[in-house]
TORKOL-4160 file (C-alpha; in steps of 0.2 Angstrom, whole numbers, padded with zeros to 4 digits, m for minus):
456
<pt num="1" X="m0178" Y="m0372" Z="m0011"/>
<pt num="2" X="m0161" Y="m0373" Z="m0003"/>
<pt num="3" X="m0145" Y="m0371" Z="m0013"/>
<pt num="4" X="m0139" Y="m0387" Z="m0006"/>
<pt num="5" X="m0142" Y="m0402" Z="m0017"/>
<pt num="6" X="m0152" Y="m0410" Z="m0002"/>
<pt num="7" X="m0168" Y="m0404" Z="0007"/>
<pt num="8" X="m0166" Y="m0400" Z="0025"/>
<pt num="9" X="m0180" Y="m0400" Z="0039"/>
<pt num="10" X="m0179" Y="m0392" Z="0056"/>
<pt num="11" X="m0184" Y="m0403" Z="0070"/>
<pt num="12" X="m0198" Y="m0397" Z="0082"/>
<pt num="13" X="m0189" Y="m0389" Z="0097"/>
<pt num="14" X="m0204" Y="m0389" Z="0110"/>
<pt num="15" X="m0222" Y="m0391" Z="0113"/>
<pt num="16" X="m0235" Y="m0382" Z="0102"/>
<pt num="17" X="m0242" Y="m0365" Z="0109"/>
<pt num="18" X="m0260" Y="m0365" Z="0114"/>
<pt num="19" X="m0272" Y="m0359" Z="0101"/>
<pt num="20" X="m0288" Y="m0348" Z="0104"/>
<pt num="21" X="m0304" Y="m0358" Z="0102"/>
<pt num="22" X="m0319" Y="m0349" Z="0094"/>
<pt num="23" X="m0337" Y="m0354" Z="0100"/>
<pt num="24" X="m0346" Y="m0366" Z="0088"/>
<pt num="25" X="m0358" Y="m0359" Z="0076"/>
<pt num="26" X="m0370" Y="m0372" Z="0069"/>
<pt num="27" X="m0373" Y="m0361" Z="0054"/>
<pt num="28" X="m0355" Y="m0357" Z="0050"/>
<pt num="29" X="m0345" Y="m0367" Z="0036"/>
<pt num="30" X="m0329" Y="m0366" Z="0046"/>
<pt num="31" X="m0322" Y="m0381" Z="0054"/>
<pt num="32" X="m0312" Y="m0384" Z="0070"/>
<pt num="33" X="m0294" Y="m0382" Z="0068"/>
<pt num="34" X="m0284" Y="m0398" Z="0065"/>
<pt num="35" X="m0275" Y="m0406" Z="0080"/>
<pt num="36" X="m0287" Y="m0398" Z="0093"/>
<pt num="37" X="m0292" Y="m0408" Z="0108"/>
<pt num="38" X="m0304" Y="m0405" Z="0122"/>
<pt num="39" X="m0299" Y="m0413" Z="0138"/>
<pt num="40" X="m0314" Y="m0416" Z="0149"/>
<pt num="41" X="m0332" Y="m0409" Z="0148"/>
<pt num="42" X="m0336" Y="m0391" Z="0142"/>
<pt num="43" X="m0348" Y="m0383" Z="0155"/>
<pt num="44" X="m0362" Y="m0373" Z="0149"/>
<pt num="45" X="m0364" Y="m0361" Z="0134"/>
<pt num="46" X="m0347" Y="m0354" Z="0127"/>
<pt num="47" X="m0348" Y="m0335" Z="0128"/>
<pt num="48" X="m0330" Y="m0331" Z="0122"/>
<pt num="49" X="m0314" Y="m0338" Z="0115"/>
<pt num="50" X="m0308" Y="m0354" Z="0123"/>
<pt num="51" X="m0289" Y="m0358" Z="0124"/>
<pt num="52" X="m0286" Y="m0377" Z="0122"/>
<pt num="53" X="m0268" Y="m0383" Z="0124"/>
<pt num="54" X="m0262" Y="m0396" Z="0111"/>
<pt num="55" X="m0252" Y="m0411" Z="0116"/>
<pt num="56" X="m0233" Y="m0412" Z="0112"/>
<pt num="57" X="m0229" Y="m0423" Z="0097"/>
<pt num="58" X="m0212" Y="m0427" Z="0091"/>
<pt num="59" X="m0212" Y="m0425" Z="0072"/>
<pt num="60" X="m0194" Y="m0425" Z="0070"/>
<pt num="61" X="m0188" Y="m0435" Z="0055"/>
<pt num="62" X="m0170" Y="m0437" Z="0048"/>
<pt num="63" X="m0168" Y="m0424" Z="0035"/>
<pt num="64" X="m0155" Y="m0432" Z="0025"/>
<pt num="65" X="m0144" Y="m0448" Z="0023"/>
<pt num="66" X="m0125" Y="m0446" Z="0022"/>
<pt num="67" X="m0121" Y="m0438" Z="0005"/>
<pt num="68" X="m0116" Y="m0450" Z="m0009"/>
<pt num="69" X="m0100" Y="m0448" Z="m0017"/>
<pt num="70" X="m0107" Y="m0450" Z="m0035"/>
<pt num="71" X="m0120" Y="m0438" Z="m0043"/>
<pt num="72" X="m0131" Y="m0453" Z="m0047"/>
<pt num="73" X="m0132" Y="m0456" Z="m0028"/>
<pt num="74" X="m0139" Y="m0438" Z="m0026"/>
<pt num="75" X="m0153" Y="m0441" Z="m0037"/>
<pt num="76" X="m0157" Y="m0458" Z="m0029"/>
<pt num="77" X="m0157" Y="m0449" Z="m0012"/>
<pt num="78" X="m0170" Y="m0437" Z="m0017"/>
<pt num="79" X="m0182" Y="m0451" Z="m0023"/>
<pt num="80" X="m0179" Y="m0460" Z="m0007"/>
<pt num="81" X="m0184" Y="m0444" Z="0002"/>
<pt num="82" X="m0200" Y="m0444" Z="m0007"/>
<pt num="83" X="m0204" Y="m0462" Z="m0003"/>
<pt num="84" X="m0201" Y="m0458" Z="0015"/>
<pt num="85" X="m0212" Y="m0443" Z="0015"/>
<pt num="86" X="m0226" Y="m0455" Z="0007"/>
<pt num="87" X="m0223" Y="m0467" Z="0021"/>
<pt num="88" X="m0224" Y="m0453" Z="0034"/>
<pt num="89" X="m0241" Y="m0447" Z="0027"/>
<pt num="90" X="m0248" Y="m0464" Z="0027"/>
<pt num="91" X="m0243" Y="m0467" Z="0045"/>
<pt num="92" X="m0250" Y="m0450" Z="0050"/>
<pt num="93" X="m0268" Y="m0453" Z="0044"/>
<pt num="94" X="m0274" Y="m0464" Z="0059"/>
<pt num="95" X="m0267" Y="m0451" Z="0071"/>
<pt num="96" X="m0277" Y="m0437" Z="0063"/>
<pt num="97" X="m0293" Y="m0447" Z="0064"/>
<pt num="98" X="m0290" Y="m0451" Z="0082"/>
<pt num="99" X="m0287" Y="m0433" Z="0085"/>
<pt num="100" X="m0303" Y="m0427" Z="0076"/>
<pt num="101" X="m0315" Y="m0439" Z="0085"/>
<pt num="102" X="m0315" Y="m0430" Z="0102"/>
<pt num="103" X="m0316" Y="m0413" Z="0093"/>
<pt num="104" X="m0332" Y="m0418" Z="0084"/>
<pt num="105" X="m0340" Y="m0424" Z="0100"/>
<pt num="106" X="m0336" Y="m0407" Z="0108"/>
<pt num="107" X="m0344" Y="m0398" Z="0093"/>
<pt num="108" X="m0360" Y="m0409" Z="0094"/>
<pt num="109" X="m0361" Y="m0405" Z="0113"/>
<pt num="110" X="m0359" Y="m0386" Z="0110"/>
<pt num="111" X="m0372" Y="m0386" Z="0097"/>
<pt num="112" X="m0385" Y="m0394" Z="0109"/>
<pt num="113" X="m0382" Y="m0382" Z="0123"/>
<pt num="114" X="m0384" Y="m0367" Z="0111"/>
<pt num="115" X="m0400" Y="m0373" Z="0105"/>
<pt num="116" X="m0407" Y="m0375" Z="0123"/>
<pt num="117" X="m0400" Y="m0357" Z="0127"/>
<pt num="118" X="m0409" Y="m0350" Z="0112"/>
<pt num="119" X="m0425" Y="m0359" Z="0117"/>
<pt num="120" X="m0425" Y="m0351" Z="0135"/>
<pt num="121" X="m0422" Y="m0333" Z="0129"/>
<pt num="122" X="m0437" Y="m0322" Z="0126"/>
<pt num="123" X="m0439" Y="m0305" Z="0117"/>
<pt num="124" X="m0452" Y="m0295" Z="0128"/>
<pt num="125" X="m0458" Y="m0277" Z="0126"/>
<pt num="126" X="m0459" Y="m0269" Z="0144"/>
<pt num="127" X="m0468" Y="m0253" Z="0146"/>
<pt num="128" X="m0468" Y="m0244" Z="0162"/>
<pt num="129" X="m0479" Y="m0228" Z="0164"/>
<pt num="130" X="m0479" Y="m0227" Z="0145"/>
<pt num="131" X="m0460" Y="m0229" Z="0142"/>
<pt num="132" X="m0458" Y="m0244" Z="0132"/>
<pt num="133" X="m0442" Y="m0254" Z="0130"/>
<pt num="134" X="m0438" Y="m0271" Z="0122"/>
<pt num="135" X="m0427" Y="m0283" Z="0132"/>
<pt num="136" X="m0422" Y="m0302" Z="0132"/>
<pt num="137" X="m0426" Y="m0312" Z="0147"/>
<pt num="138" X="m0426" Y="m0330" Z="0154"/>
<pt num="139" X="m0441" Y="m0326" Z="0166"/>
<pt num="140" X="m0455" Y="m0338" Z="0165"/>
<pt num="141" X="m0469" Y="m0326" Z="0170"/>
<pt num="142" X="m0474" Y="m0308" Z="0173"/>
<pt num="143" X="m0470" Y="m0308" Z="0191"/>
<pt num="144" X="m0452" Y="m0315" Z="0188"/>
<pt num="145" X="m0449" Y="m0302" Z="0174"/>
<pt num="146" X="m0454" Y="m0288" Z="0185"/>
<pt num="147" X="m0443" Y="m0294" Z="0199"/>
<pt num="148" X="m0428" Y="m0296" Z="0187"/>
<pt num="149" X="m0431" Y="m0279" Z="0181"/>
<pt num="150" X="m0433" Y="m0271" Z="0198"/>
<pt num="151" X="m0451" Y="m0265" Z="0194"/>
<pt num="152" X="m0460" Y="m0264" Z="0211"/>
<pt num="153" X="m0479" Y="m0263" Z="0210"/>
<pt num="154" X="m0492" Y="m0260" Z="0224"/>
<pt num="155" X="m0511" Y="m0262" Z="0227"/>
<pt num="156" X="m0516" Y="m0247" Z="0216"/>
<pt num="157" X="m0504" Y="m0251" Z="0201"/>
<pt num="158" X="m0511" Y="m0259" Z="0186"/>
<pt num="159" X="m0501" Y="m0273" Z="0177"/>
<pt num="160" X="m0506" Y="m0281" Z="0161"/>
<pt num="161" X="m0506" Y="m0295" Z="0159"/>
<pt num="162" X="m0509" Y="m0299" Z="0177"/>
<pt num="163" X="m0494" Y="m0305" Z="0188"/>
<pt num="164" X="m0491" Y="m0324" Z="0187"/>
<pt num="165" X="m0496" Y="m0324" Z="0168"/>
<pt num="166" X="m0484" Y="m0335" Z="0158"/>
<pt num="167" X="m0473" Y="m0326" Z="0145"/>
<pt num="168" X="m0468" Y="m0331" Z="0128"/>
<pt num="169" X="m0457" Y="m0322" Z="0116"/>
<pt num="170" X="m0465" Y="m0307" Z="0108"/>
<pt num="171" X="m0477" Y="m0303" Z="0123"/>
<pt num="172" X="m0480" Y="m0285" Z="0129"/>
<pt num="173" X="m0480" Y="m0281" Z="0148"/>
<pt num="174" X="m0487" Y="m0264" Z="0153"/>
<pt num="175" X="m0486" Y="m0257" Z="0170"/>
<pt num="176" X="m0496" Y="m0241" Z="0175"/>
<pt num="177" X="m0492" Y="m0234" Z="0192"/>
<pt num="178" X="m0507" Y="m0228" Z="0203"/>
<pt num="179" X="m0507" Y="m0209" Z="0209"/>
<pt num="180" X="m0517" Y="m0202" Z="0223"/>
<pt num="181" X="m0528" Y="m0188" Z="0218"/>
<pt num="182" X="m0537" Y="m0177" Z="0231"/>
<pt num="183" X="m0551" Y="m0169" Z="0222"/>
<pt num="184" X="m0564" Y="m0157" Z="0228"/>
<pt num="185" X="m0578" Y="m0159" Z="0215"/>
<pt num="186" X="m0593" Y="m0147" Z="0216"/>
<pt num="187" X="m0589" Y="m0144" Z="0234"/>
<pt num="188" X="m0587" Y="m0162" Z="0239"/>
<pt num="189" X="m0570" Y="m0168" Z="0244"/>
<pt num="190" X="m0564" Y="m0185" Z="0239"/>
<pt num="191" X="m0547" Y="m0195" Z="0238"/>
<pt num="192" X="m0546" Y="m0207" Z="0223"/>
<pt num="193" X="m0532" Y="m0217" Z="0214"/>
<pt num="194" X="m0529" Y="m0216" Z="0196"/>
<pt num="195" X="m0516" Y="m0222" Z="0183"/>
<pt num="196" X="m0518" Y="m0206" Z="0173"/>
<pt num="197" X="m0502" Y="m0196" Z="0170"/>
<pt num="198" X="m0511" Y="m0179" Z="0167"/>
<pt num="199" X="m0526" Y="m0170" Z="0174"/>
<pt num="200" X="m0536" Y="m0171" Z="0158"/>
<pt num="201" X="m0533" Y="m0190" Z="0158"/>
<pt num="202" X="m0538" Y="m0192" Z="0176"/>
<pt num="203" X="m0554" Y="m0182" Z="0174"/>
<pt num="204" X="m0559" Y="m0193" Z="0159"/>
<pt num="205" X="m0556" Y="m0209" Z="0170"/>
<pt num="206" X="m0566" Y="m0202" Z="0184"/>
<pt num="207" X="m0580" Y="m0197" Z="0172"/>
<pt num="208" X="m0579" Y="m0178" Z="0176"/>
<pt num="209" X="m0585" Y="m0167" Z="0162"/>
<pt num="210" X="m0572" Y="m0154" Z="0160"/>
<pt num="211" X="m0580" Y="m0143" Z="0147"/>
<pt num="212" X="m0585" Y="m0127" Z="0154"/>
<pt num="213" X="m0578" Y="m0132" Z="0171"/>
<pt num="214" X="m0567" Y="m0122" Z="0183"/>
<pt num="215" X="m0550" Y="m0131" Z="0186"/>
<pt num="216" X="m0538" Y="m0125" Z="0199"/>
<pt num="217" X="m0524" Y="m0134" Z="0188"/>
<pt num="218" X="m0521" Y="m0134" Z="0169"/>
<pt num="219" X="m0528" Y="m0149" Z="0160"/>
<pt num="220" X="m0511" Y="m0153" Z="0154"/>
<pt num="221" X="m0503" Y="m0153" Z="0171"/>
<pt num="222" X="m0493" Y="m0169" Z="0174"/>
<pt num="223" X="m0497" Y="m0180" Z="0189"/>
<pt num="224" X="m0482" Y="m0186" Z="0198"/>
<pt num="225" X="m0481" Y="m0202" Z="0208"/>
<pt num="226" X="m0484" Y="m0192" Z="0224"/>
<pt num="227" X="m0501" Y="m0187" Z="0216"/>
<pt num="228" X="m0509" Y="m0169" Z="0217"/>
<pt num="229" X="m0524" Y="m0159" Z="0224"/>
<pt num="230" X="m0536" Y="m0151" Z="0213"/>
<pt num="231" X="m0553" Y="m0141" Z="0214"/>
<pt num="232" X="m0566" Y="m0144" Z="0200"/>
<pt num="233" X="m0582" Y="m0135" Z="0198"/>
<pt num="234" X="m0592" Y="m0141" Z="0184"/>
<pt num="235" X="m0604" Y="m0130" Z="0174"/>
<pt num="236" X="m0622" Y="m0130" Z="0181"/>
<pt num="237" X="m0639" Y="m0122" Z="0177"/>
<pt num="238" X="m0645" Y="m0110" Z="0190"/>
<pt num="239" X="m0661" Y="m0100" Z="0189"/>
<pt num="240" X="m0662" Y="m0083" Z="0198"/>
<pt num="241" X="m0679" Y="m0076" Z="0202"/>
<pt num="242" X="m0679" Y="m0057" Z="0205"/>
<pt num="243" X="m0690" Y="m0042" Z="0202"/>
<pt num="244" X="m0704" Y="m0052" Z="0195"/>
<pt num="245" X="m0693" Y="m0061" Z="0182"/>
<pt num="246" X="m0683" Y="m0077" Z="0180"/>
<pt num="247" X="m0665" Y="m0077" Z="0174"/>
<pt num="248" X="m0657" Y="m0094" Z="0170"/>
<pt num="249" X="m0638" Y="m0095" Z="0168"/>
<pt num="250" X="m0624" Y="m0108" Z="0165"/>
<pt num="251" X="m0610" Y="m0105" Z="0178"/>
<pt num="252" X="m0596" Y="m0114" Z="0187"/>
<pt num="253" X="m0595" Y="m0101" Z="0202"/>
<pt num="254" X="m0592" Y="m0107" Z="0219"/>
<pt num="255" X="m0606" Y="m0098" Z="0229"/>
<pt num="256" X="m0624" Y="m0093" Z="0226"/>
<pt num="257" X="m0620" Y="m0075" Z="0229"/>
<pt num="258" X="m0608" Y="m0076" Z="0215"/>
<pt num="259" X="m0621" Y="m0084" Z="0204"/>
<pt num="260" X="m0633" Y="m0070" Z="0208"/>
<pt num="261" X="m0620" Y="m0057" Z="0203"/>
<pt num="262" X="m0616" Y="m0066" Z="0187"/>
<pt num="263" X="m0634" Y="m0065" Z="0182"/>
<pt num="264" X="m0633" Y="m0046" Z="0183"/>
<pt num="265" X="m0643" Y="m0044" Z="0199"/>
<pt num="266" X="m0637" Y="m0031" Z="0212"/>
<pt num="267" X="m0642" Y="m0033" Z="0230"/>
<pt num="268" X="m0646" Y="m0016" Z="0239"/>
<pt num="269" X="m0649" Y="m0012" Z="0257"/>
<pt num="270" X="m0657" Y="m0026" Z="0267"/>
<pt num="271" X="m0660" Y="m0037" Z="0251"/>
<pt num="272" X="m0657" Y="m0055" Z="0254"/>
<pt num="273" X="m0657" Y="m0072" Z="0245"/>
<pt num="274" X="m0669" Y="m0087" Z="0249"/>
<pt num="275" X="m0653" Y="m0098" Z="0253"/>
<pt num="276" X="m0637" Y="m0094" Z="0261"/>
<pt num="277" X="m0626" Y="m0083" Z="0250"/>
<pt num="278" X="m0610" Y="m0094" Z="0254"/>
<pt num="279" X="m0619" Y="m0110" Z="0249"/>
<pt num="280" X="m0614" Y="m0120" Z="0234"/>
<pt num="281" X="m0626" Y="m0118" Z="0219"/>
<pt num="282" X="m0633" Y="m0135" Z="0213"/>
<pt num="283" X="m0637" Y="m0140" Z="0195"/>
<pt num="284" X="m0656" Y="m0135" Z="0192"/>
<pt num="285" X="m0657" Y="m0125" Z="0208"/>
<pt num="286" X="m0669" Y="m0110" Z="0209"/>
<pt num="287" X="m0664" Y="m0095" Z="0220"/>
<pt num="288" X="m0676" Y="m0081" Z="0224"/>
<pt num="289" X="m0669" Y="m0063" Z="0228"/>
<pt num="290" X="m0679" Y="m0055" Z="0242"/>
<pt num="291" X="m0681" Y="m0036" Z="0240"/>
<pt num="292" X="m0682" Y="m0030" Z="0257"/>
<pt num="293" X="m0687" Y="m0012" Z="0263"/>
<pt num="294" X="m0688" Y="m0007" Z="0282"/>
<pt num="295" X="m0699" Y="0006" Z="0290"/>
<pt num="296" X="m0702" Y="0011" Z="0308"/>
<pt num="297" X="m0719" Y="0014" Z="0317"/>
<pt num="298" X="m0721" Y="0023" Z="0334"/>
<pt num="299" X="m0736" Y="0019" Z="0345"/>
<pt num="300" X="m0742" Y="0025" Z="0362"/>
<pt num="301" X="m0748" Y="0012" Z="0374"/>
<pt num="302" X="m0756" Y="0014" Z="0392"/>
<pt num="303" X="m0748" Y="0007" Z="0407"/>
<pt num="304" X="m0760" Y="m0001" Z="0419"/>
<pt num="305" X="m0760" Y="0006" Z="0437"/>
<pt num="306" X="m0759" Y="m0004" Z="0453"/>
<pt num="307" X="m0773" Y="m0005" Z="0466"/>
<pt num="308" X="m0767" Y="m0005" Z="0484"/>
<pt num="309" X="m0780" Y="m0010" Z="0497"/>
<pt num="310" X="m0779" Y="m0008" Z="0516"/>
<pt num="311" X="m0791" Y="m0014" Z="0530"/>
<pt num="312" X="m0801" Y="m0001" Z="0540"/>
<pt num="313" X="m0810" Y="m0006" Z="0556"/>
<pt num="314" X="m0820" Y="0010" Z="0555"/>
<pt num="315" X="m0829" Y="0003" Z="0540"/>
<pt num="316" X="m0842" Y="m0011" Z="0539"/>
<pt num="317" X="m0837" Y="m0026" Z="0530"/>
<pt num="318" X="m0841" Y="m0025" Z="0512"/>
<pt num="319" X="m0837" Y="m0007" Z="0511"/>
<pt num="320" X="m0823" Y="0000" Z="0501"/>
<pt num="321" X="m0817" Y="0018" Z="0501"/>
<pt num="322" X="m0806" Y="0025" Z="0487"/>
<pt num="323" X="m0794" Y="0037" Z="0495"/>
<pt num="324" X="m0784" Y="0040" Z="0478"/>
<pt num="325" X="m0790" Y="0036" Z="0461"/>
<pt num="326" X="m0778" Y="0027" Z="0450"/>
<pt num="327" X="m0771" Y="0034" Z="0434"/>
<pt num="328" X="m0764" Y="0024" Z="0420"/>
<pt num="329" X="m0746" Y="0028" Z="0413"/>
<pt num="330" X="m0741" Y="0030" Z="0395"/>
<pt num="331" X="m0726" Y="0023" Z="0385"/>
<pt num="332" X="m0720" Y="0026" Z="0368"/>
<pt num="333" X="m0716" Y="0010" Z="0358"/>
<pt num="334" X="m0706" Y="0010" Z="0342"/>
<pt num="335" X="m0708" Y="m0005" Z="0329"/>
<pt num="336" X="m0698" Y="m0010" Z="0314"/>
<pt num="337" X="m0709" Y="m0015" Z="0299"/>
<pt num="338" X="m0701" Y="m0026" Z="0286"/>
<pt num="339" X="m0708" Y="m0027" Z="0269"/>
<pt num="340" X="m0702" Y="m0042" Z="0258"/>
<pt num="341" X="m0706" Y="m0041" Z="0239"/>
<pt num="342" X="m0720" Y="m0029" Z="0243"/>
<pt num="343" X="m0728" Y="m0039" Z="0257"/>
<pt num="344" X="m0728" Y="m0031" Z="0274"/>
<pt num="345" X="m0722" Y="m0042" Z="0288"/>
<pt num="346" X="m0727" Y="m0042" Z="0307"/>
<pt num="347" X="m0720" Y="m0027" Z="0316"/>
<pt num="348" X="m0706" Y="m0030" Z="0328"/>
<pt num="349" X="m0703" Y="m0021" Z="0344"/>
<pt num="350" X="m0686" Y="m0012" Z="0344"/>
<pt num="351" X="m0688" Y="0001" Z="0357"/>
<pt num="352" X="m0699" Y="0006" Z="0372"/>
<pt num="353" X="m0699" Y="0023" Z="0381"/>
<pt num="354" X="m0710" Y="0028" Z="0396"/>
<pt num="355" X="m0718" Y="0045" Z="0394"/>
<pt num="356" X="m0728" Y="0045" Z="0410"/>
<pt num="357" X="m0728" Y="0033" Z="0425"/>
<pt num="358" X="m0744" Y="0026" Z="0431"/>
<pt num="359" X="m0752" Y="0031" Z="0448"/>
<pt num="360" X="m0758" Y="0018" Z="0460"/>
<pt num="361" X="m0776" Y="0018" Z="0467"/>
<pt num="362" X="m0777" Y="0018" Z="0486"/>
<pt num="363" X="m0793" Y="0009" Z="0493"/>
<pt num="364" X="m0798" Y="0007" Z="0511"/>
<pt num="365" X="m0808" Y="m0009" Z="0514"/>
<pt num="366" X="m0820" Y="m0011" Z="0529"/>
<pt num="367" X="m0817" Y="m0024" Z="0542"/>
<pt num="368" X="m0831" Y="m0020" Z="0555"/>
<pt num="369" X="m0845" Y="m0033" Z="0556"/>
<pt num="370" X="m0860" Y="m0026" Z="0548"/>
<pt num="371" X="m0876" Y="m0026" Z="0559"/>
<pt num="372" X="m0892" Y="m0033" Z="0550"/>
<pt num="373" X="m0905" Y="m0027" Z="0562"/>
<pt num="374" X="m0913" Y="m0009" Z="0563"/>
<pt num="375" X="m0927" Y="m0007" Z="0576"/>
<pt num="376" X="m0943" Y="m0002" Z="0568"/>
<pt num="377" X="m0939" Y="m0009" Z="0551"/>
<pt num="378" X="m0935" Y="m0027" Z="0553"/>
<pt num="379" X="m0952" Y="m0034" Z="0550"/>
<pt num="380" X="m0955" Y="m0027" Z="0532"/>
<pt num="381" X="m0954" Y="m0036" Z="0516"/>
<pt num="382" X="m0938" Y="m0029" Z="0509"/>
<pt num="383" X="m0937" Y="m0043" Z="0496"/>
<pt num="384" X="m0953" Y="m0037" Z="0487"/>
<pt num="385" X="m0946" Y="m0019" Z="0487"/>
<pt num="386" X="m0930" Y="m0024" Z="0479"/>
<pt num="387" X="m0938" Y="m0035" Z="0466"/>
<pt num="388" X="m0949" Y="m0020" Z="0461"/>
<pt num="389" X="m0935" Y="m0007" Z="0461"/>
<pt num="390" X="m0920" Y="m0017" Z="0453"/>
<pt num="391" X="m0927" Y="m0034" Z="0449"/>
<pt num="392" X="m0917" Y="m0040" Z="0464"/>
<pt num="393" X="m0900" Y="m0036" Z="0456"/>
<pt num="394" X="m0887" Y="m0028" Z="0469"/>
<pt num="395" X="m0877" Y="m0020" Z="0455"/>
<pt num="396" X="m0892" Y="m0013" Z="0445"/>
<pt num="397" X="m0890" Y="0005" Z="0438"/>
<pt num="398" X="m0904" Y="0015" Z="0430"/>
<pt num="399" X="m0902" Y="0022" Z="0412"/>
<pt num="400" X="m0897" Y="0039" Z="0418"/>
<pt num="401" X="m0883" Y="0032" Z="0429"/>
<pt num="402" X="m0890" Y="0042" Z="0444"/>
<pt num="403" X="m0898" Y="0028" Z="0455"/>
<pt num="404" X="m0890" Y="0011" Z="0459"/>
<pt num="405" X="m0891" Y="m0005" Z="0469"/>
<pt num="406" X="m0906" Y="m0015" Z="0475"/>
<pt num="407" X="m0916" Y="0000" Z="0481"/>
<pt num="408" X="m0910" Y="0012" Z="0468"/>
<pt num="409" X="m0901" Y="0024" Z="0480"/>
<pt num="410" X="m0893" Y="0040" Z="0473"/>
<pt num="411" X="m0875" Y="0042" Z="0478"/>
<pt num="412" X="m0878" Y="0057" Z="0490"/>
<pt num="413" X="m0892" Y="0048" Z="0500"/>
<pt num="414" X="m0881" Y="0033" Z="0501"/>
<pt num="415" X="m0866" Y="0042" Z="0508"/>
<pt num="416" X="m0878" Y="0051" Z="0520"/>
<pt num="417" X="m0883" Y="0035" Z="0528"/>
<pt num="418" X="m0864" Y="0030" Z="0531"/>
<pt num="419" X="m0861" Y="0021" Z="0515"/>
<pt num="420" X="m0845" Y="0023" Z="0505"/>
<pt num="421" X="m0843" Y="0025" Z="0487"/>
<pt num="422" X="m0857" Y="0020" Z="0476"/>
<pt num="423" X="m0872" Y="0009" Z="0482"/>
<pt num="424" X="m0871" Y="m0003" Z="0468"/>
<pt num="425" X="m0853" Y="m0008" Z="0473"/>
<pt num="426" X="m0859" Y="m0013" Z="0491"/>
<pt num="427" X="m0865" Y="m0030" Z="0496"/>
<pt num="428" X="m0883" Y="m0034" Z="0496"/>
<pt num="429" X="m0884" Y="m0035" Z="0515"/>
<pt num="430" X="m0876" Y="m0018" Z="0517"/>
<pt num="431" X="m0889" Y="m0011" Z="0505"/>
<pt num="432" X="m0903" Y="m0018" Z="0514"/>
<pt num="433" X="m0896" Y="m0012" Z="0531"/>
<pt num="434" X="m0894" Y="0006" Z="0524"/>
<pt num="435" X="m0912" Y="0005" Z="0516"/>
<pt num="436" X="m0919" Y="0000" Z="0534"/>
<pt num="437" X="m0910" Y="0016" Z="0541"/>
<pt num="438" X="m0918" Y="0027" Z="0527"/>
<pt num="439" X="m0935" Y="0019" Z="0531"/>
<pt num="440" X="m0934" Y="0024" Z="0550"/>
<pt num="441" X="m0929" Y="0042" Z="0545"/>
<pt num="442" X="m0941" Y="0045" Z="0530"/>
<pt num="443" X="m0953" Y="0030" Z="0529"/>
<pt num="444" X="m0958" Y="0023" Z="0512"/>
<pt num="445" X="m0957" Y="0040" Z="0504"/>
<pt num="446" X="m0940" Y="0037" Z="0495"/>
<pt num="447" X="m0949" Y="0023" Z="0485"/>
<pt num="448" X="m0965" Y="0032" Z="0479"/>
<pt num="449" X="m0970" Y="0018" Z="0466"/>
<pt num="450" X="m0964" Y="0002" Z="0475"/>
<pt num="451" X="m0964" Y="0007" Z="0494"/>
<pt num="452" X="m0981" Y="0000" Z="0497"/>
<pt num="453" X="m0974" Y="m0018" Z="0494"/>
<pt num="454" X="m0965" Y="m0016" Z="0511"/>
<pt num="455" X="m0981" Y="m0020" Z="0520"/>
<pt num="456" X="m0987" Y="m0034" Z="0508"/>
């Protein structure tokens, strides 16, 4: 209250300053400030304070009338001022209503936009390789969500729910990246894809029984996006037959040779295994250990001699004369004999040594035509004599070995008649020719029992 007996008012000296505008909250009890106006439409949801300029209004009113000269007039002046204030208040109400109407329309517009904004927003839990996070998104489906979040997926990756599935608030989307695993399983090499993040998980996905198996990497080993290489040998049952007994073991070794050693069997000398020692032992396989002993045998064998024949015109055809008797040679042969589990095998020739070389036999063969006629003996029955002496066989030899041929010549008599070698080795025609010559010299005496048949 001023000390002056009159109330004083300061006129508005200029336009009102812009006031900050707070976004409308439909759940707030606060109201829009009086006197605010929103020229033009408000685009989209309001995300911060909005400054709206207020129009200039001249609210100046005279603060006083000229001061009365009497004290009573001063009292009357204050009553007049109160009446003027009531008139001003009444005149301001229509202006306030006109100003409030557009503000109410703005509030209604903002409330509708906010409702649509809230309806499009979704709370989604996105898990990538087991790392979850909750986010808000306007994406309509899984494909759009992954694109917005920069999550690229390939042919070997797993997305659940599937790409293209529509989203609703509260849904969970899980992405598991595929990883290449180059695995050598029980000697067989393969390359597979898995979404597992550890070796143990990958083996479970592949259905590989890891209990008792050999693993080149720890089961807890992490599998990066680039994958890994691992060797796995599962536990197998192998039976080893050795020294007359069977040993069955459970093993995860890489070779049959290692399995034999693991069974406590020692290979010595030339001992062998029924399968290749470096081969992979299969489940249920039976392997036999072969106990091998080796010995050597030495044998002497004859070497046949050659017979060399030459033509001799001084000898009648059919006559052969041995100038040098042949002699066989001698060689010493060494054999290796292999005995497997007590059974002796076929000897194998390993060395040959000539002890004595063979000597060839030299033979002269008659080339002179043999005469068939001998004067004084051609008309006799030589066929009947031969039948009686030898049964008509040119190579016949008596039991003592002294006489031979058709006419049973002894060797000395045969050669005295020009024959060569033994009579039984000559042709039948030559034997008959020599017999005729003997008859001319001695008659039928050389054949005391059968000589009479010459004359019928």
